[in-house]
C-alpha positions in Angstrom: 32.8 3.0 15.1 29.2 2.0 14.5 28.8 0.0 11.3 25.4 0.1 9.6 24.4 -1.2 6.2 25.5 1.2 3.5 28.1 2.9 5.7 31.7 2.9 4.8 34.1 0.1 5.9 36.9 2.5 6.9 37.7 2.1 10.6 35.3 -0.8 11.1 36.5 -3.6 13.5 36.2 -6.9 11.5 36.7 -10.5 12.4 37.1 -13.1 9.6 37.0 -16.8 10.5 38.7 -19.3 8.2 40.7 -16.3 7.1 44.0 -18.1 6.4 43.1 -19.1 2.9 40.5 -19.2 0.2 37.4 -17.0 0.5 38.3 -15.9 4.1 41.7 -14.6 3.0 40.2 -12.7 0.1 37.6 -11.1 2.4 40.2 -10.1 5.0 42.4 -8.6 2.3 39.5 -6.7 0.6 38.1 -5.3 3.8 41.5 -4.3 5.0 42.2 -2.6 1.7 38.9 -0.7 2.2 40.2 0.6 5.6 38.9 -2.0 8.1 40.8 -3.2 11.1 41.0 -6.9 10.8 41.3 -9.9 13.1 42.1 -13.1 11.3 41.1 -16.5 12.7 42.1 -19.9 11.2 42.7 -23.4 12.4 46.1 -23.1 10.6 48.0 -20.7 12.9 50.7 -20.1 10.3 48.2 -19.2 7.6 46.3 -16.9 10.0 49.5 -15.0 10.9 50.5 -14.7 7.3 47.2 -13.0 6.3 47.3 -10.8 9.5 50.7 -9.6 8.5 49.5 -8.8 4.9 46.5 -6.9 6.2 48.1 -5.2 9.2 45.8 -7.1 11.5 45.9 -9.5 14.4 46.0 -13.3 14.1 43.9 -15.3 16.6 44.4 -18.9 15.6 41.9 -21.5 16.8 39.2 -24.0 16.0 35.9 -22.2 15.6 34.2 -25.6 15.4 34.4 -26.2 19.1 32.0 -25.1 21.9 34.4 -22.4 23.2 35.9 -21.4 19.8 33.7 -18.4 19.2 33.8 -17.2 22.8 37.6 -17.2 22.9 38.0 -15.6 19.5 35.5 -12.8 20.1 37.0 -12.0 23.5 40.5 -11.6 21.9 39.0 -9.6 19.0 37.2 -7.2 21.4 40.4 -6.7 23.3 42.2 -5.7 20.1 39.5 -3.9 18.3 37.4 -2.4 21.1 34.2 -3.1 19.1 33.4 -5.8 16.6 31.4 -4.1 13.9 31.4 -6.9 11.2 31.9 -10.6 12.0 32.5 -12.7 8.9 31.6 -16.3 10.0 33.3 -17.8 7.0 35.1 -21.0 8.2 33.7 -24.2 6.7 34.4 -27.8 6.1 33.6 -30.2 3.3 32.1 -33.0 5.4 33.7 -35.8 3.4 32.8 -37.2 0.0 31.8 -40.8 0.8 28.3 -42.1 0.2 27.9 -43.1 3.8 29.7 -40.5 6.1 30.1 -41.7 9.6 28.9 -39.8 12.7 32.2 -38.0 13.2 32.0 -36.5 9.7 28.4 -35.4 10.3 29.3 -33.9 13.7 32.3 -32.0 12.4 30.2 -30.5 9.6 27.5 -29.5 12.0 29.9 -27.9 14.4 31.8 -25.9 11.7 29.2 -25.2 9.1 26.2 -24.4 11.3 26.8 -24.2 15.0 29.8 -21.9 14.6 27.4 -19.2 13.3 25.0 -19.9 16.2 27.7 -19.6 18.8 29.1 -16.4 17.3 25.7 -14.8 17.3 25.1 -15.8 20.9 28.3 -13.9 21.9 27.8 -10.9 19.6 24.0 -10.2 19.7 23.7 -8.7 23.2 26.2 -6.0 22.5 25.0 -5.3 19.0 21.4 -5.0 20.1 22.3 -2.7 22.9 24.2 -0.5 20.3 21.5 -0.9 17.7 24.0 -1.9 15.1 26.0 -4.9 14.0 26.8 -6.9 10.9 27.0 -10.7 10.6 28.3 -12.3 7.4 27.6 -16.0 7.1 29.4 -17.8 4.3 27.1 -20.6 3.4 27.0 -22.0 -0.2 24.8 -22.4 -3.2 24.5 -25.9 -1.8 22.5 -24.3 1.1 20.0 -22.9 -1.4 20.0 -25.9 -3.8 21.8 -29.0 -2.8 25.2 -30.6 -3.4 25.7 -34.0 -4.8 28.5 -36.1 -3.3 28.4 -34.8 0.3 25.3 -35.1 2.4 26.9 -33.5 5.5 28.0 -30.4 3.5 24.7 -29.9 1.8 22.6 -30.4 4.9 24.7 -28.2 7.2 24.9 -25.4 4.6 21.1 -25.5 4.4 21.2 -25.0 8.1 23.5 -22.0 7.8 21.2 -20.3 5.3 18.1 -21.0 7.5 19.9 -19.5 10.5 20.9 -16.4 8.6 17.3 -16.0 7.4 16.0 -16.4 11.0 18.4 -13.8 12.4 17.5 -11.3 9.7 13.8 -11.8 10.1 14.1 -11.6 13.9 16.5 -8.7 14.5 16.6 -6.4 11.4 14.4 -3.8 13.1 16.9 -3.8 16.1 19.9 -2.9 14.0 21.3 -6.3 12.9 22.3 -6.6 9.3 22.9 -10.1 8.0 24.5 -11.1 4.7 24.4 -14.7 3.5 27.1 -15.6 1.0 26.2 -18.4 -1.4 28.7 -19.1 -4.1 28.9 -22.2 -6.3 32.4 -23.4 -7.1 35.3 -21.3 -5.9 39.0 -22.1 -6.6 40.0 -23.1 -3.1 41.4 -26.2 -1.3 37.8 -27.2 -0.4 36.9 -27.4 -4.1 40.1 -29.3 -4.8 39.0 -31.9 -2.2 35.4 -32.1 -3.1 35.6 -35.4 -4.9 34.4 -36.4 -8.4 30.9 -34.9 -7.9 32.3 -31.5 -6.9 34.8 -31.5 -9.7 32.3 -32.6 -12.3 29.6 -30.1 -11.3 31.5 -27.1 -10.0 35.0 -26.9 -11.5 34.2 -25.5 -15.0 32.4 -22.5 -13.7 34.5 -21.9 -10.6 35.6 -18.4 -9.8 38.4 -16.9 -7.8 38.0 -16.1 -4.1 38.6 -12.4 -4.8 35.4 -12.3 -6.9 33.4 -13.5 -3.8 35.0 -10.8 -1.7 34.2 -8.2 -4.3 30.5 -9.3 -4.3 30.4 -9.2 -0.5 31.9 -5.7 -0.5 29.0 -4.6 -2.8 26.4 -6.3 -0.5 27.9 -4.6 2.6 27.5 -1.3 0.8 23.9 -1.8 -0.3 22.5 -4.0 2.5 21.7 -7.0 0.3 21.0 -10.2 2.4 21.7 -12.8 -0.3 25.2 -12.5 -1.8 25.4 -14.5 -5.1 28.8 -14.4 -6.7 27.3 -16.8 -9.4 24.2 -14.8 -10.4 22.7 -17.8 -12.2 22.1 -19.4 -8.8 19.1 -17.0 -8.4 17.4 -18.7 -11.4 18.2 -22.2 -10.1 16.8 -21.3 -6.7 13.6 -20.0 -8.3 13.3 -23.2 -10.4 13.7 -25.4 -7.4 11.0 -23.6 -5.5 8.6 -23.6 -8.5 8.8 -27.4 -9.0 10.5 -29.6 -6.5 9.8 -32.8 -8.4 11.2 -31.4 -11.7 14.2 -30.1 -9.8 14.9 -33.4 -8.1 14.6 -35.3 -11.4 17.2 -33.0 -12.9 19.5 -33.4 -10.0 19.2 -37.2 -10.2 20.1 -37.1 -13.9 23.2 -35.1 -13.0 24.0 -37.7 -10.3 23.8 -40.5 -12.9 26.0 -38.5 -15.3 28.6 -38.2 -12.5 28.5 -41.9 -11.9 28.9 -42.7 -15.6 32.1 -40.6 -15.7 33.8 -42.8 -13.1 
C-alpha cells in the first residue's frame, strides 16, 4: 500500500517506537483498530509483546536510542510488513530532573529524543522518495515549542525534534513525504509521573489520557496537518512566545519561582 496524507489507514504498514506504554501504546492500538498492520518497538520487551498481541502485530524489542537501533528495527519491520508506510518515531526519555544534569543524562536525551528521529529518517527516506510517498510521525512535546522547567535536556532535545520535523517537511514535502509533529503538554504516562516537582506542578492538572493524543494524531493523518496539538491552548502560548520573547521569559521565570516556593 502507498500511504499519502488524507488516505485511509487500512492496510498501511506502521511502526511505533516506544509502543509498549503511554502514548505509543495508544497510537498502536488506535491505528490497529483503524486497520493498520503494526510493528511495536519498545525497550521493555515484555511490554512490546503485550501490545503486539493486543493489536495483532509484531513485537521488535530494542533500544531505539542507539546508533544501530533504527536500522535493526526498520529491517525487521520491512521483512514483516513488506513496506513501511507510516513510521511513528515516538520513543522518548525525560532526561532527568536535576538542576545540573551530567553528560550521560544529556547524551541519553539527545540519542532518544532527537537522534532517533534522524537515524530513522536516514533509513526510510531513500525508499519513500523513490516511491513518492511516506509518512513520518515525530512525537516531540509542547516543551519543544515552548520550554519545560525542571529538565534542560528534555526541553532542549525536544526543541531539536521539532526543528528536525520542520526541516524534513520543508525539504521533502514536494517529493511525497508527509511529516506530523505531535506536541502535547502533560499526558498521564510514566514519564509525567517521573517528571519531578516542576512537571507535576505545571502539567498534572491539565494532563490528558494517551488515547486523546492518539485520536488527535488520527485526525492529523487524515487531514495532513503538520502540527498536532492535543492541548489546543498550546497554539496560543506558542504565538505569545514568538510575539514577545522577553515577556514570555518573565512569565516562565515567575512560574519557576512559584514551583520553588511550593517545595
